Every structure is written in structure tokens, then in C-alpha cells.
Backbone as CSV, one residue per row, in Angstrom:
resi,resn,N_x,N_y,N_z,CA_x,CA_y,CA_z,C_x,C_y,C_z
1,MET,-1.406,-21.666,-72.702,-1.991,-21.357,-71.408,-2.742,-20.028,-71.486
2,ILE,-3.745,-19.898,-70.696,-4.571,-18.692,-70.706,-3.905,-17.600,-69.883
3,LYS,-3.801,-16.408,-70.470,-3.141,-15.281,-69.830,-3.910,-14.791,-68.611
4,LYS,-3.206,-14.036,-67.743,-3.797,-13.537,-66.497,-5.040,-12.700,-66.743
5,ALA,-5.038,-11.860,-67.762,-6.173,-10.968,-68.025,-7.098,-11.506,-69.115
6,ALA,-7.009,-12.797,-69.414,-7.887,-13.388,-70.434,-9.344,-13.244,-70.008
7,THR,-10.214,-13.230,-70.987,-11.639,-13.037,-70.741,-12.387,-14.352,-70.891
8,VAL,-13.297,-14.592,-69.941,-14.238,-15.704,-70.037,-15.641,-15.104,-69.981
9,ILE,-16.601,-15.800,-70.526,-17.993,-15.357,-70.407,-18.751,-16.444,-69.668
10,GLY,-19.355,-16.061,-68.549,-20.118,-16.995,-67.730,-21.608,-16.782,-67.921
11,PHE,-22.364,-17.869,-68.154,-23.801,-17.791,-68.408,-24.617,-18.485,-67.321
12,ASP,-25.709,-17.820,-66.934,-26.726,-18.431,-66.064,-28.079,-17.898,-66.501
13,ASP,-29.140,-18.496,-65.958,-30.486,-18.096,-66.353,-31.281,-17.598,-65.153
14,GLY,-32.393,-16.935,-65.453,-33.309,-16.469,-64.430,-34.732,-16.536,-64.940
15,PHE,-35.650,-16.960,-64.065,-37.069,-17.073,-64.428,-37.889,-16.999,-63.158
16,LYS,-39.176,-16.703,-63.323,-40.087,-16.648,-62.174,-40.703,-17.999,-61.901
17,ASN,-41.330,-18.591,-62.915,-42.092,-19.815,-62.711,-41.955,-20.716,-63.937
18,LEU,-41.293,-21.842,-63.758,-41.067,-22.762,-64.877,-42.360,-23.306,-65.467
19,HIS,-43.407,-23.381,-64.663,-44.660,-23.979,-65.134,-45.583,-22.971,-65.804
20,LYS,-45.351,-21.684,-65.583,-46.224,-20.658,-66.164,-45.530,-19.817,-67.234
21,ASP,-44.235,-19.580,-67.050,-43.501,-18.743,-68.001,-43.209,-19.504,-69.283
22,LYS,-43.079,-18.756,-70.370,-42.700,-19.352,-71.650,-41.214,-19.149,-71.934
23,PHE,-40.638,-18.099,-71.321,-39.248,-17.754,-71.560,-38.513,-17.512,-70.250
24,ALA,-37.195,-17.654,-70.308,-36.310,-17.318,-69.195,-35.267,-16.343,-69.720
25,PHE,-34.676,-15.595,-68.812,-33.585,-14.700,-69.173,-32.279,-15.478,-69.146
26,LEU,-31.463,-15.300,-70.165,-30.124,-15.871,-70.233,-29.160,-14.700,-70.117
27,ILE,-28.314,-14.728,-69.101,-27.384,-13.628,-68.842,-25.956,-14.137,-68.945
28,GLY,-25.133,-13.399,-69.664,-23.701,-13.696,-69.755,-22.903,-12.555,-69.153
29,VAL,-21.956,-12.896,-68.300,-21.065,-11.894,-67.710,-19.694,-12.054,-68.355
30,VAL,-19.244,-10.991,-68.984,-17.932,-10.949,-69.626,-16.937,-10.567,-68.535
31,TYR,-16.061,-11.509,-68.204,-15.243,-11.413,-66.996,-13.784,-11.705,-67.315
32,ARG,-12.921,-10.803,-66.902,-11.482,-11.036,-67.070,-10.956,-11.800,-65.862
33,LEU,-10.007,-12.674,-66.088,-9.467,-13.482,-65.006,-8.619,-12.694,-64.015
34,ASP,-8.412,-11.396,-64.279,-7.811,-10.536,-63.255,-8.910,-9.829,-62.460
35,HIS,-10.117,-10.408,-62.499,-11.273,-10.030,-61.671,-11.895,-8.683,-62.029
36,LYS,-11.995,-8.426,-63.313,-12.684,-7.220,-63.778,-13.845,-7.633,-64.676
37,VAL,-15.000,-7.000,-64.460,-16.161,-7.250,-65.310,-16.087,-6.294,-66.491
38,GLU,-16.184,-6.834,-67.697,-16.080,-6.037,-68.910,-17.437,-5.723,-69.529
39,GLY,-18.438,-6.577,-69.292,-19.735,-6.336,-69.914,-20.742,-7.413,-69.565
40,ILE,-21.955,-7.229,-70.088,-23.077,-8.142,-69.855,-23.717,-8.459,-71.205
41,LEU,-24.104,-9.723,-71.395,-24.845,-10.158,-72.574,-26.195,-10.684,-72.095
42,SER,-27.226,-10.572,-72.923,-28.528,-11.107,-72.502,-29.366,-11.537,-73.697
43,ALA,-30.236,-12.493,-73.427,-31.190,-12.991,-74.415,-32.315,-13.669,-73.652
44,LYS,-33.363,-14.029,-74.384,-34.432,-14.846,-73.811,-34.351,-16.215,-74.463
45,ILE,-34.594,-17.253,-73.658,-34.637,-18.617,-74.176,-35.941,-19.272,-73.728
46,LYS,-36.368,-20.269,-74.487,-37.635,-20.942,-74.212,-37.513,-21.899,-73.033
47,ILE,-38.500,-21.867,-72.146,-38.573,-22.844,-71.064,-38.701,-24.231,-71.707
48,ASP,-37.859,-25.158,-71.289,-37.832,-26.529,-71.802,-37.685,-26.598,-73.327
49,GLY,-37.064,-25.583,-73.900,-36.892,-25.541,-75.352,-35.593,-26.188,-75.798
50,PHE,-35.192,-25.840,-77.005,-33.950,-26.351,-77.591,-33.125,-25.221,-78.193
51,ASP,-33.257,-24.005,-77.664,-32.582,-22.862,-78.274,-31.390,-22.316,-77.487
52,SER,-31.044,-22.899,-76.341,-29.978,-22.330,-75.511,-28.614,-22.366,-76.211
53,THR,-28.283,-23.467,-76.850,-26.981,-23.567,-77.524,-26.858,-22.499,-78.605
54,GLN,-27.867,-22.397,-79.455,-27.829,-21.431,-80.553,-27.816,-19.992,-80.043
55,LYS,-28.568,-19.713,-78.988,-28.592,-18.343,-78.447,-27.235,-17.950,-77.876
56,ILE,-26.567,-18.884,-77.193,-25.237,-18.572,-76.662,-24.260,-18.344,-77.807
57,ILE,-24.301,-19.182,-78.821,-23.421,-19.006,-79.986,-23.641,-17.619,-80.593
58,LYS,-24.887,-17.252,-80.804,-25.200,-15.952,-81.406,-24.719,-14.795,-80.527
59,LEU,-24.973,-14.877,-79.218,-24.536,-13.811,-78.313,-23.021,-13.638,-78.362
60,VAL,-22.299,-14.747,-78.288,-20.836,-14.671,-78.247,-20.270,-14.214,-79.583
61,LYS,-20.780,-14.753,-80.681,-20.257,-14.361,-82.006,-20.527,-12.891,-82.326
62,ASN,-21.606,-12.347,-81.781,-21.975,-10.968,-82.086,-21.476,-9.947,-81.074
63,THR,-20.729,-10.368,-80.081,-20.266,-9.419,-79.079,-18.928,-8.794,-79.467
64,LYS,-18.758,-7.565,-79.060,-17.480,-6.887,-79.295,-16.361,-7.508,-78.458
65,PHE,-16.731,-8.366,-77.490,-15.744,-8.990,-76.614,-15.184,-10.296,-77.176
66,LEU,-15.668,-10.719,-78.325,-15.238,-11.995,-78.904,-13.720,-12.115,-79.066
67,PRO,-13.027,-11.092,-79.590,-11.590,-11.279,-79.830,-10.779,-11.637,-78.586
68,GLN,-11.179,-11.133,-77.413,-10.403,-11.449,-76.212,-10.983,-12.612,-75.396
69,THR,-12.124,-13.149,-75.810,-12.750,-14.237,-75.067,-12.029,-15.555,-75.348
70,LYS,-11.630,-16.226,-74.287,-10.855,-17.462,-74.403,-11.602,-18.691,-73.917
71,CYS,-12.744,-18.504,-73.232,-13.459,-19.641,-72.673,-14.894,-19.242,-72.348
72,ILE,-15.812,-20.207,-72.461,-17.203,-20.028,-72.049,-17.423,-20.881,-70.809
73,MET,-18.048,-20.296,-69.804,-18.416,-21.043,-68.594,-19.934,-21.047,-68.495
74,LEU,-20.485,-22.176,-68.099,-21.926,-22.324,-67.959,-22.256,-22.773,-66.542
75,SER,-23.369,-22.309,-66.052,-23.868,-22.777,-64.767,-24.670,-24.043,-65.040
76,GLY,-23.974,-25.166,-65.158,-24.593,-26.428,-65.537,-24.762,-26.513,-67.038
77,ILE,-25.488,-27.553,-67.494,-25.725,-27.694,-68.931,-27.178,-27.456,-69.291
78,ASN,-28.032,-27.287,-68.286,-29.437,-27.011,-68.611,-29.840,-25.651,-68.076
79,PHE,-30.571,-24.950,-68.921,-31.102,-23.639,-68.583,-32.603,-23.680,-68.803
80,ALA,-33.320,-22.757,-68.185,-34.768,-22.631,-68.419,-35.454,-23.991,-68.326
81,GLY,-35.258,-24.640,-67.190,-35.796,-25.981,-67.026,-34.872,-26.981,-67.677
82,PHE,-35.321,-27.593,-68.775,-34.514,-28.595,-69.468,-34.165,-28.159,-70.882
83,ASN,-33.758,-26.910,-71.040,-33.232,-26.392,-72.295,-31.726,-26.669,-72.242
84,ILE,-31.334,-27.836,-72.707,-29.989,-28.365,-72.481,-29.013,-27.869,-73.544
85,VAL,-27.863,-27.388,-73.062,-26.812,-26.884,-73.940,-25.973,-28.050,-74.448
86,ASP,-25.716,-28.065,-75.723,-24.811,-29.029,-76.344,-23.409,-28.436,-76.230
87,ILE,-22.681,-28.814,-75.169,-21.388,-28.165,-74.922,-20.351,-28.526,-75.983
88,GLN,-20.475,-29.693,-76.582,-19.541,-30.067,-77.649,-19.747,-29.168,-78.875
89,LYS,-21.000,-28.975,-79.256,-21.320,-28.113,-80.395,-20.926,-26.674,-80.102
90,LEU,-21.201,-26.213,-78.878,-20.851,-24.850,-78.473,-19.355,-24.620,-78.616
91,SER,-18.562,-25.548,-78.123,-17.109,-25.436,-78.218,-16.654,-25.443,-79.677
92,SER,-17.219,-26.338,-80.467,-16.839,-26.456,-81.876,-17.203,-25.205,-82.671
93,LYS,-18.419,-24.707,-82.507,-18.871,-23.543,-83.280,-18.144,-22.266,-82.879
94,LEU,-17.818,-22.136,-81.583,-17.132,-20.921,-81.119,-15.614,-21.052,-81.165
95,LYS,-15.134,-22.278,-81.410,-13.700,-22.541,-81.463,-13.005,-22.117,-80.168
96,MET,-13.654,-22.474,-79.048,-13.058,-22.195,-77.744,-13.582,-23.196,-76.721
97,PRO,-12.859,-23.338,-75.613,-13.285,-24.277,-74.579,-14.594,-23.862,-73.906
98,VAL,-15.320,-24.877,-73.409,-16.540,-24.672,-72.637,-16.408,-25.479,-71.351
99,ILE,-16.725,-24.835,-70.231,-16.708,-25.504,-68.926,-18.071,-25.290,-68.283
100,ALA,-18.768,-26.384,-67.988,-20.056,-26.324,-67.297,-19.821,-26.702,-65.843
101,VAL,-20.169,-25.804,-64.930,-19.874,-25.977,-63.506,-21.167,-26.226,-62.735
102,PHE,-21.102,-27.173,-61.785,-22.239,-27.525,-60.930,-21.832,-27.391,-59.464
103,LYS,-22.758,-26.919,-58.612,-22.483,-26.875,-57.174,-22.481,-28.277,-56.573
104,LYS,-23.376,-29.133,-57.066,-23.489,-30.510,-56.580,-23.374,-31.465,-57.759
105,ARG,-22.920,-32.667,-57.461,-22.858,-33.679,-58.520,-24.282,-33.973,-58.982
106,PRO,-24.542,-33.853,-60.285,-25.888,-34.133,-60.794,-26.275,-35.602,-60.565
107,ASN,-27.515,-35.820,-60.153,-28.054,-37.166,-60.008,-28.661,-37.534,-61.362
108,LEU,-27.885,-38.220,-62.179,-28.292,-38.486,-63.560,-29.548,-39.351,-63.639
109,ASP,-29.734,-40.273,-62.701,-30.934,-41.110,-62.727,-32.194,-40.264,-62.523
110,LYS,-32.162,-39.347,-61.550,-33.310,-38.459,-61.304,-33.530,-37.523,-62.492
111,TYR,-32.453,-37.042,-63.016,-32.482,-36.116,-64.137,-33.157,-36.773,-65.351
112,ILE,-32.724,-37.991,-65.662,-33.272,-38.704,-66.818,-34.734,-39.073,-66.582
113,ALA,-35.085,-39.431,-65.352,-36.483,-39.738,-65.034,-37.370,-38.511,-65.249
114,ALA,-36.891,-37.336,-64.840,-37.659,-36.097,-65.023,-37.808,-35.753,-66.504
115,LEU,-36.785,-36.032,-67.272,-36.826,-35.720,-68.707,-37.897,-36.517,-69.441
116,GLN,-38.221,-37.683,-68.955,-39.188,-38.538,-69.644,-40.593,-37.947,-69.642
117,ASN,-40.822,-36.892,-68.859,-42.112,-36.202,-68.848,-42.211,-35.146,-69.945
118,LEU,-41.136,-34.943,-70.692,-41.095,-33.894,-71.715,-41.094,-34.480,-73.118
119,SER,-41.513,-33.647,-74.067,-41.406,-34.069,-75.460,-39.927,-34.128,-75.834
120,SER,-39.627,-34.922,-76.800,-38.251,-35.070,-77.302,-37.262,-35.444,-76.188
121,TYR,-37.733,-36.249,-75.226,-36.855,-36.579,-74.107,-35.629,-37.377,-74.550
122,LYS,-35.750,-38.184,-75.595,-34.592,-38.957,-76.061,-33.491,-38.032,-76.580
123,LYS,-33.880,-36.966,-77.254,-32.908,-35.980,-77.745,-32.202,-35.304,-76.564
124,ARG,-32.952,-35.004,-75.504,-32.379,-34.359,-74.322,-31.404,-35.305,-73.613
125,ILE,-31.769,-36.572,-73.523,-30.891,-37.556,-72.888,-29.584,-37.683,-73.676
126,LEU,-29.676,-37.663,-74.996,-28.469,-37.724,-75.824,-27.557,-36.524,-75.565
127,LEU,-28.141,-35.346,-75.371,-27.338,-34.148,-75.079,-26.615,-34.293,-73.734
128,ILE,-27.288,-34.883,-72.761,-26.659,-35.099,-71.448,-25.499,-36.079,-71.584
129,GLN,-25.717,-37.150,-72.288,-24.664,-38.152,-72.482,-23.491,-37.586,-73.278
130,LYS,-23.800,-36.756,-74.256,-22.783,-36.151,-75.114,-21.876,-35.187,-74.335
131,ALA,-22.374,-34.646,-73.225,-21.610,-33.665,-72.442,-20.362,-34.269,-71.802
132,GLY,-20.337,-35.576,-71.630,-19.119,-36.233,-71.158,-19.020,-36.416,-69.658
133,ALA,-17.813,-36.790,-69.244,-17.541,-37.134,-67.846,-17.724,-35.927,-66.923
134,ILE,-18.117,-36.231,-65.705,-18.242,-35.207,-64.663,-17.013,-35.309,-63.765
135,HIS,-16.305,-34.186,-63.613,-15.091,-34.110,-62.798,-15.392,-33.300,-61.541
136,SER,-14.534,-33.417,-60.537,-14.684,-32.585,-59.336,-13.383,-31.836,-59.065
137,PHE,-13.541,-30.643,-58.474,-12.376,-29.811,-58.163,-12.813,-28.630,-57.311
138,ASN,-12.086,-28.332,-56.255,-12.308,-27.127,-55.432,-13.779,-26.927,-55.053
139,ASN,-14.421,-27.961,-54.565,-15.810,-27.907,-54.077,-16.855,-27.687,-55.165
140,VAL,-16.520,-27.949,-56.423,-17.503,-27.908,-57.504,-17.303,-29.132,-58.393
141,PHE,-18.278,-29.368,-59.243,-18.201,-30.419,-60.246,-18.262,-29.738,-61.610
142,PHE,-17.694,-30.377,-62.623,-17.712,-29.740,-63.935,-17.623,-30.762,-65.056
143,GLN,-18.099,-30.337,-66.226,-17.911,-31.038,-67.483,-17.223,-30.057,-68.415
144,CYS,-16.484,-30.569,-69.377,-15.777,-29.644,-70.262,-15.718,-30.184,-71.684
145,ALA,-15.589,-29.254,-72.611,-15.464,-29.574,-74.029,-14.411,-28.645,-74.623
146,GLY,-13.558,-29.196,-75.473,-12.536,-28.384,-76.125,-11.377,-28.011,-75.217
147,ILE,-11.280,-28.676,-74.067,-10.229,-28.383,-73.101,-10.047,-29.621,-72.223
148,ALA,-8.811,-29.899,-71.839,-8.542,-31.007,-70.922,-8.994,-30.620,-69.518
149,SER,-9.367,-31.605,-68.720,-9.860,-31.313,-67.365,-8.805,-30.586,-66.519
150,LYS,-7.524,-30.870,-66.744,-6.457,-30.203,-65.987,-6.454,-28.698,-66.252
151,GLU,-6.581,-28.303,-67.519,-6.618,-26.879,-67.857,-7.924,-26.240,-67.387
152,ALA,-9.017,-26.999,-67.449,-10.300,-26.484,-66.951,-10.207,-26.185,-65.459
153,LYS,-9.515,-27.042,-64.716,-9.326,-26.809,-63.273,-8.580,-25.506,-63.026
154,THR,-7.599,-25.212,-63.855,-6.837,-23.963,-63.719,-7.759,-22.755,-63.903
155,ILE,-8.614,-22.802,-64.912,-9.533,-21.685,-65.161,-10.538,-21.559,-64.018
156,ILE,-11.050,-22.678,-63.548,-11.990,-22.635,-62.422,-11.316,-22.001,-61.215
157,LYS,-10.120,-22.468,-60.884,-9.406,-21.934,-59.713,-9.154,-20.432,-59.851
158,ARG,-8.734,-19.995,-61.034,-8.426,-18.577,-61.236,-9.672,-17.700,-61.215
159,SER,-10.844,-18.292,-61.447,-12.072,-17.498,-61.467,-12.865,-17.591,-60.169
160,GLN,-12.408,-18.391,-59.223,-13.071,-18.460,-57.918,-12.560,-17.303,-57.066
161,LEU,-13.481,-16.442,-56.645,-13.089,-15.252,-55.891,-13.801,-15.177,-54.549
162,ASN,-15.124,-15.121,-54.565,-15.910,-14.956,-53.343,-16.549,-16.245,-52.845
163,SER,-16.470,-17.312,-53.622,-17.053,-18.597,-53.229,-16.461,-19.682,-54.102
164,SER,-16.941,-20.902,-53.920,-16.462,-21.991,-54.782,-17.022,-21.862,-56.193
165,ILE,-18.136,-21.146,-56.348,-18.705,-20.899,-57.668,-17.822,-19.874,-58.388
166,PRO,-17.358,-20.169,-59.592,-16.549,-19.181,-60.320,-17.280,-17.829,-60.427
167,GLU,-16.542,-16.776,-60.266,-17.120,-15.434,-60.189,-17.983,-15.045,-61.387
168,PRO,-17.614,-15.371,-62.634,-18.510,-14.994,-63.733,-19.873,-15.684,-63.629
169,LEU,-19.906,-16.899,-63.098,-21.177,-17.603,-62.930,-21.958,-17.066,-61.731
170,ARG,-21.249,-16.732,-60.668,-21.906,-16.142,-59.493,-22.570,-14.817,-59.870
171,LEU,-21.848,-13.997,-60.616,-22.394,-12.702,-61.037,-23.544,-12.873,-62.024
172,ALA,-23.408,-13.809,-62.969,-24.492,-14.063,-63.932,-25.752,-14.509,-63.197
173,HIS,-25.585,-15.327,-62.169,-26.745,-15.774,-61.383,-27.410,-14.599,-60.672
174,LEU,-26.603,-13.754,-60.032,-27.161,-12.601,-59.309,-27.927,-11.677,-60.249
175,ILE,-27.369,-11.422,-61.409,-28.023,-10.534,-62.377,-29.289,-11.183,-62.933
176,ALA,-29.194,-12.449,-63.343,-30.351,-13.140,-63.936,-31.506,-13.246,-62.942
177,SER,-31.211,-13.602,-61.702,-32.292,-13.707,-60.716,-32.843,-12.329,-60.375
178,GLY,-31.990,-11.311,-60.347,-32.462,-9.956,-60.086,-33.385,-9.451,-61.178
179,VAL,-33.049,-9.735,-62.433,-33.892,-9.321,-63.554,-35.215,-10.084,-63.536
180,ALA,-35.159,-11.390,-63.325,-36.366,-12.223,-63.392,-37.283,-12.036,-62.183
181,LEU,-36.689,-11.900,-61.004,-37.485,-11.884,-59.761,-37.610,-10.516,-59.109
182,GLY,-36.846,-9.557,-59.597,-36.871,-8.235,-58.964,-35.826,-8.092,-57.876
183,GLN,-35.210,-9.175,-57.484,-34.103,-9.141,-56.534,-33.267,-10.398,-56.700
184,SER,-32.003,-10.306,-56.324,-31.090,-11.431,-56.485,-31.362,-12.504,-55.439
185,THR,-31.049,-13.738,-55.831,-31.084,-14.853,-54.898,-29.684,-15.432,-54.811
186,PRO,-29.341,-16.058,-53.682,-27.982,-16.617,-53.558,-27.752,-17.720,-54.576
187,PRO,-26.530,-17.799,-55.108,-26.226,-18.880,-56.064,-26.182,-20.233,-55.369
């Protein structure tokens, strides 16, 4: 079981314009489950690219917070448009659980239809399918890798502080939107 002061890193992205920008900001908030922020991680990822999984792996492996980090949380599985994270690979390479949290249940039919307008759409669809079942809990939806849904629910519940969105993801969103837009937007 994860200890009270265990650390999770929550990731979200920020960008101005998906159609004009080439890159988005990827922000990670290093967050202890006793509600203390330990640090911030950042990188740039390509809009509609394929580098989000590798960038997260690199950020986490190179951080001084790695030894105490017990879980990665993501704000969904796609960043910077359709730069889709391979949560299974992320969990395997980092040797820790990954939980992708959504405010609303994703409409997979709409999602897949939108992907068909992009290059390598079949690869993107495979990444979505590989992410696994979508679960619901405490007013959010989630997918998980390297952890059972029951344990993922415990981590989600322990990280919900000011809203149904887990606090590391809420903070990552505020920081990412503030950096990209000059001011924060609500998660």
C-alpha cells in the first residue's frame, strides 16, 4: 500500500493554439499525498507528435524526486492535441503505476473519427486501445496501468483536495495554462 506521504507526479499540458503552435508545454507537479508540493518538472512536446511518452520517462528518470515517487498521474492520455501517451509502456519503463484521469468519459467514437485526419492515425488508435478499460470513481473517469483499479481509486481519493480532479493534476493544469497563456484557466 502507498504510504501517507508517498509522492506522485501529475502531468498536464499547456498551449496557445493547436493549429499554429508546433510545441506545447508539459508540466509535472511533484506532489506528496499529505498535500505538499515538492517540485515542478517541465518539457516541450510536439503538437500531434509521438514524443509525450518518452519525454515523461526522461523527466521522471532524471528527477531527484524519483526515489520517493510511487505513481504517475496524467490528465488524460493525450497531450498537445493527439500526442498520445502509451500508459502501459510508461508504467513498464518507470516500474511504477500510471493513472490517467478524465473529467468526462471520453467519447471514443468521436475521438477515433478526429484521429483519422492525422498522419499515423492507426498507430494513435492502437495507443488508445492499448490504454485499457475506462473506470469511474468520485466524479472522475480513469485508466490505469501497473496497478489494479481498486488501488488506483485509493490514490485518486487521497489526492482529491479542492475538487474532483486530483490535486497534482489540478496544479499541473494551472501552471501549464499560466505558462502557455500568461494566466491560468480553470481545469
